[in-house]
C-alpha positions in Angstrom: 6.1 205.7 122.8 6.2 202.2 120.9 8.5 199.6 119.6 9.1 199.2 116.0 11.1 196.7 113.7 12.6 199.4 111.5 15.1 197.4 109.6 16.3 194.1 108.5 19.4 192.7 107.1 20.6 189.5 104.9 24.1 188.0 104.5 24.0 185.3 101.9 27.2 182.7 101.7 29.3 182.6 98.6 28.6 179.3 97.6 25.4 176.9 97.0 25.1 173.5 96.9 22.4 171.7 94.7 20.7 168.5 95.8 22.3 167.0 92.6 25.5 168.1 94.0 24.8 166.8 97.5 23.6 163.3 96.7 26.7 162.6 94.0 28.7 163.2 97.1 26.7 161.0 99.5 25.9 158.4 97.1 29.8 158.0 96.7 30.3 158.0 100.3 27.7 155.3 100.7 29.4 153.0 97.7 32.9 153.7 99.6 31.4 152.6 102.8 29.7 149.6 101.6 32.7 148.5 99.6 34.9 148.7 102.7 32.3 146.7 104.8 31.4 143.9 102.1 32.1 140.8 104.2 30.4 142.3 107.4 27.1 143.3 105.1 27.2 139.7 103.5 27.5 138.1 106.6 24.8 140.7 108.3 26.5 141.7 111.0 26.3 145.3 109.7 23.5 147.0 107.7 24.4 148.3 104.3 24.2 152.3 103.8 21.4 153.4 101.5 21.8 155.9 98.6 19.8 159.3 99.1 18.1 161.2 96.0 17.5 164.7 94.9 13.7 163.4 94.5 13.6 161.8 98.2 15.1 165.3 99.5 12.7 167.5 97.9 9.7 165.1 98.7 10.3 165.0 102.2 11.5 168.5 102.9 10.9 171.0 99.8 14.8 171.6 99.7 16.0 172.4 96.2 19.6 174.1 97.3 21.5 175.5 100.6 24.1 178.3 100.6 27.1 177.5 102.8 30.3 179.3 103.7 33.0 176.2 102.3 31.8 173.8 99.5 34.4 171.6 98.3 35.1 169.9 101.8 31.3 169.1 102.1 31.2 167.8 98.3 34.7 165.7 99.4 33.2 161.9 99.8 36.5 161.4 102.3 35.8 164.9 104.5 32.0 165.8 104.1 32.4 168.7 106.1 33.4 172.5 105.3 36.9 173.2 105.9 37.7 176.6 107.2 41.0 177.8 108.5 41.1 179.0 112.0 41.4 182.6 112.5 43.6 184.2 115.5 41.1 185.9 118.0 41.9 189.5 118.2 43.7 189.8 114.9 41.2 189.1 112.5 37.4 188.5 112.5 36.0 185.2 113.1 34.1 183.7 110.4 30.9 184.0 112.7 31.5 187.7 113.4 32.4 188.5 109.8 28.5 187.4 108.5 27.3 189.0 111.7 28.8 192.3 110.7 27.6 191.8 107.1 24.0 191.1 108.4 24.0 194.2 110.6 25.4 196.7 108.4 22.8 196.0 106.0 20.0 196.2 108.5 21.2 199.7 109.8 21.5 200.8 106.2 17.8 199.6 106.0 16.8 201.5 109.1 18.9 204.7 108.2 21.0 204.3 111.0 24.5 204.2 112.1 26.4 201.7 114.1 26.8 204.2 117.3 23.0 204.6 117.3 22.7 201.1 118.5 22.5 200.7 122.7 22.8 196.9 122.0 23.4 194.0 120.5 22.2 190.3 120.8 23.6 187.5 118.6 21.0 185.2 119.0 21.9 181.8 117.3 21.7 178.2 117.6 25.4 177.0 117.7 28.6 179.4 118.6 32.2 179.0 117.4 33.4 179.7 120.9 32.3 180.1 124.4 34.0 183.6 125.3 34.5 186.8 124.6 31.0 186.8 123.2 31.0 187.0 119.3 28.5 189.6 119.9 30.7 191.8 121.6 33.3 190.9 118.6 30.5 192.3 116.2 30.2 195.6 118.3 33.4 196.1 118.3 33.9 195.7 114.5 31.2 197.8 113.3 32.6 200.8 115.3 29.9 201.0 118.0 31.2 202.4 120.9 29.1 201.9 124.3 26.3 200.1 125.0 26.4 196.4 125.3 26.3 192.8 123.5 25.6 189.4 124.1 25.0 186.2 122.9 21.8 183.6 123.7 21.1 180.4 122.3 17.7 178.8 121.9 18.2 176.7 119.1 16.1 177.2 115.9 13.6 179.6 117.8 16.3 182.0 118.9 15.3 184.7 116.5 11.8 185.3 118.0 13.4 184.9 121.7 15.8 187.7 120.7 13.3 189.9 119.5 11.2 189.4 122.7 14.4 190.0 124.6 15.3 193.2 122.7 11.6 194.8 122.7 12.0 193.8 126.6 15.0 195.6 127.3 14.0 198.6 125.4 10.8 198.7 127.7 12.9 198.3 130.7 15.0 201.1 129.6 18.1 199.5 128.8 18.6 201.2 125.7 16.5 202.7 122.9 17.9 200.7 119.4 18.8 196.9 119.7 20.1 194.8 116.9 18.9 191.1 116.9 21.6 189.0 114.8 21.1 185.5 113.6 24.4 183.8 112.4 23.8 180.4 111.5 27.2 178.4 110.3 24.9 175.3 110.3 27.1 173.4 108.0 29.4 172.9 110.5 27.1 171.2 113.2 25.6 168.9 110.6 26.4 165.1 110.0 26.6 165.3 106.1 27.0 161.4 106.4 23.6 160.7 108.1 20.9 160.2 105.2 17.8 161.4 107.3 19.2 164.7 107.9 22.3 165.3 105.4 20.3 167.8 103.1 18.4 169.9 105.9 20.6 172.9 106.7 22.4 175.9 105.0 24.3 179.3 106.4 23.2 182.6 106.3 23.2 185.5 108.9 20.2 188.0 109.2 20.0 191.2 111.3 17.0 192.9 112.8 16.8 196.8 114.1 14.2 197.3 117.0 13.6 200.7 118.0 11.5 202.7 120.6 10.0 205.7 118.4 7.4 208.3 118.9 6.8 208.4 114.9 5.6 205.0 113.9 7.9 203.6 111.3 8.4 199.9 110.0 6.4 197.1 112.0 4.9 198.1 115.3 5.8 195.2 117.9 2.2 194.1 119.5 3.2 191.3 122.0 5.6 188.3 122.1 4.9 184.8 123.5 7.8 182.4 124.4 7.0 178.6 125.1 9.9 176.0 126.2 9.3 172.1 126.8 12.2 169.5 127.3 12.8 167.3 124.5 15.6 165.4 123.2 14.0 164.4 120.0 16.2 167.4 118.6 19.8 167.9 119.5 23.3 168.8 119.2 25.5 167.9 122.2 28.6 168.8 120.9 30.6 170.8 123.6 33.4 172.0 125.8 32.7 168.7 127.9 33.5 166.3 125.3 37.4 166.1 126.0 36.7 165.2 129.8 34.0 162.8 128.2 36.6 161.3 125.9 39.1 160.7 128.6 36.7 159.4 131.1 35.6 156.7 128.5 39.5 155.7 128.3 39.6 154.6 131.9 37.7 152.2 134.2 35.5 154.8 135.6 32.6 153.9 133.2 33.3 149.9 132.5 29.9 150.1 130.8 30.9 152.5 128.1 33.2 150.6 125.3 34.1 153.5 123.3 34.4 157.6 123.3 31.2 159.3 122.3 32.0 160.5 118.9 28.8 161.5 117.3 27.4 164.3 119.1 26.4 166.4 116.1 22.7 167.4 114.7 20.5 164.5 115.3 16.7 164.5 115.4 13.7 162.2 115.3 11.9 163.8 112.4 8.6 162.1 112.6 8.4 162.4 116.1 8.9 166.2 115.8 6.7 166.5 113.1 3.7 164.9 115.2 4.8 167.0 118.3 5.9 170.2 117.2 3.6 171.2 114.5 0.1 171.0 116.6 2.0 173.1 119.5 3.2 175.8 117.2 -0.5 176.1 115.9 -1.8 176.0 119.2 0.7 178.9 120.6 -0.1 181.1 117.9 -3.8 181.0 118.2 -3.4 181.1 122.0 -1.4 184.3 121.2 -3.8 186.0 118.9 -6.7 185.0 121.4 -5.1 186.9 124.2 -4.4 189.8 122.0 -8.4 189.6 121.2 -7.5 188.6 117.4 -8.7 186.2 115.1 -6.9 184.0 112.6 -8.8 185.9 110.0 -7.1 188.9 111.0 -3.5 187.6 110.2 -2.3 188.7 106.7 1.1 187.3 107.0 3.1 184.3 108.8 6.4 184.4 108.7 7.3 180.8 109.9 10.5 179.0 110.7 11.5 177.2 107.4 12.1 173.9 109.3 10.1 171.8 106.3 7.8 172.8 103.4 5.5 170.2 104.9 5.0 171.8 108.2 4.9 175.0 107.0 1.6 173.5 105.1 0.3 172.3 108.2 0.9 174.9 110.4 -0.7 177.2 107.9 -4.0 175.1 107.7 -4.4 174.3 111.3 -4.1 178.2 112.1 -5.8 179.7 109.3 -7.9 176.9 107.8 -7.8 174.3 105.5 -8.5 176.3 102.6 -5.9 179.3 103.6 -3.7 180.6 100.7 -0.1 179.6 101.0 1.0 183.0 100.3 0.2 183.7 104.0 3.1 181.7 104.6 5.7 182.4 102.3 8.4 179.9 102.1 12.2 180.4 100.9 13.2 176.7 101.9 13.8 175.7 98.5 16.6 178.2 98.1 18.1 178.3 101.7 17.1 174.9 103.2 16.6 175.1 107.1 18.9 178.1 108.5 17.7 177.7 112.1 17.2 180.7 113.8 18.0 183.0 110.7 15.0 181.3 108.7 11.9 183.6 109.8 13.6 186.7 109.3 15.0 185.6 106.0 11.1 185.2 105.1 10.4 188.7 107.1 12.9 190.4 105.0 11.9 189.0 101.7 8.1 189.8 102.4 7.7 192.3 104.7 7.2 194.9 102.0 4.0 192.7 100.7 1.5 194.2 103.5 -0.3 197.5 103.7 -0.6 200.0 106.8 -2.5 198.3 109.3 -1.9 194.6 108.4 -1.1 192.2 111.1 1.7 189.2 110.9 3.1 186.7 113.2 6.9 185.9 113.1 7.0 182.4 114.6 10.0 180.2 115.3 9.9 176.8 116.8 12.7 173.9 117.3 14.8 172.2 119.8 13.8 172.6 123.4 11.2 172.2 122.1 11.2 175.9 122.0 8.4 178.1 120.4 8.6 181.8 119.9 5.7 184.1 118.6 5.8 187.7 117.8 2.5 189.7 116.6 3.3 192.5 114.6 1.4 195.5 112.5 2.5 197.2 109.4 2.2 201.0 110.1 
């Protein structure tokens, strides 16, 4: 009995924001800020903020638009964040669970299964809107899955491949025969929309993947998984439950060197360092993984890569497959979706999985904060 990916699902949020819309709001914020601090800027005690542009965004990232769960707050220069009303736990689905339910149902339909055919749900994401009860268990309840297990896990942008590895490992260990891996990303809520270097990066989405142990081949056979982590602070999001305690400590004499509370803990990255350090390591991990399975890069027909940045995709493709590699080997959706963190390689797999023929080999690979890198080798059956 082998383990297969038999279905995928995709939930696309109701709103899209173009680069032009985003830039108009950002530049209005910049103008307001510079006018408010004109005296300090004139005295050179404070730097002026710089405008963004749609051309700049597309050049550095390949992004043209992104989907979001709420649009008006993001495009309000006085707010610049999604405005999503709270929902009462236990009486209505959380936003995160609602998105996950839609993606799981889509994946179940694709696999020809019902909710009670599942033995487990792994919600693998970058951010969770609460600590517990697990959002995965809320999804389990909402789809009507009785019995089995569900849990949340976080490995930032690598969570999907780590989740696939955990699902396959759980099945191999006898914990179940069918597991759904769900990736729900409301990245609009963790993004600092006022940071010129990153205000354009992310979008919201939800994906789901069905993993099954089967006697009869179906979908994509999972051949092997390889996981890697190495500590780095070059990509971080420190927002968390300790913020209240740290804020209170900052207002006392406990920490005399801390002049004001730490308030900016949203997503932050050193993009240049990430590019220089992560891309070579991703290529190295993929090539090592192929070698460990007695495969060559020439045998890989498609790489479904994390959609972090169009330039990163090109570099990884060229360093794995070769300088003259066909770009169709590493398809991209970043222009439409932007970076959707853990969900991004699954969007590409969902969109392009039918392009391969029986016997073709592919790699699902994600990478991100940690640093973390996950590679999953698959074969179309």
